[in-house]
C-alpha positions, 0 to 999 in steps of 0.5 A: 936311787937305792935306799941305804940298808938299815944300820945295825944297833941304830937306837943305841948309836943314836942314843950315844949322840943324843946331844946332836939331835932331838927325838921330839923336835916339835918341842923346840918350835919357836925356840930353837936358838934358846934350846940349842944355846944360841943368842936370840939374834943368831941366824938359823940355817936349815938344810933339807935332805942333808944325806951323810952331812958333809955339807952341813958339817963344813958349813957349820965350821965355816960359819960358827956364829950361825945355828945349823939344823940338818934334816934327813928322813932316812934314819940310817943315813941321818945316823951317819951324819950325826955320828960324823958331827959328834966325832968332830964336836961341831957345837953349832950343828944339830939334826932332825930325823924327820920328813920335810912335809912336816916342817910346820910342826918343828919351826915357827913362822919367821924362825929360819933365815936360810934354807938349803936344798942340795941334790933333792930327789928329782922325781922324774922317773915317777913323774910326780912333780908335786913330790919335788922339794922345789914344788910351789907348795913346799916353797910357800911353806918355806916362805912362811918359816922364813921372811923378807930378805931370807933365801932358798939356795938350790943345787942339782945336777939334773937339768930338768929339775933345775929348769923346773925349780927356777920357774917354781921360784919365780911363780912363787914371787922369789927374786932370783939373786944368783943363777948359774948352770956351771957353778964350779966355773962361776963367780960363786965357786970360791964360797961353795961347799961341795956335798958328797953327790956334788963331788961325785957328779963333778968327777963324772964331768956333769955341770952343777946347777945352782939358783938362789931365790930371795923372798 
């Protein structure tokens, strides 16, 4: 997938939306609810690889009592998501321009209630399964940051990655609570929020696969 060209005036544009993201997110570790102005018992949902932010924005609007945090490594892509949320004035959505490999630096054990992985890089051409966000080392990291009863929700268009991810979920002791190889014609579609990539693939007639693993 081609990398997005760097956006002009990125620092200035990020600064204009400073209330939507955190330049030093490690300072929020263990106190995301407090820093973002939410009660101690509210649920925290993290999307890893949020792209341009469509999914995170719609989910946050749909569930106003939950705190949504969207992580994106690419600064130019993250900027577009941040600006979209800023314009829409979504009060329960915040962003991290960061790498998923460093999650332990940003979140405390048990601080997250749910993790969303939507259309992650399959790393099939490079044959680097350990780079996949559903590889077991990542899953064990997610488990540490969540806890019993919490869940990981994964969507993809890629058959190979889906099969791989389901097996990794099982290998890491997750209970498969939802499973479909055709999400848009399943019982779960009514509550499904489509990402940009998801709509693109659906328009091409590609089935969307989804699995939810519960700790």
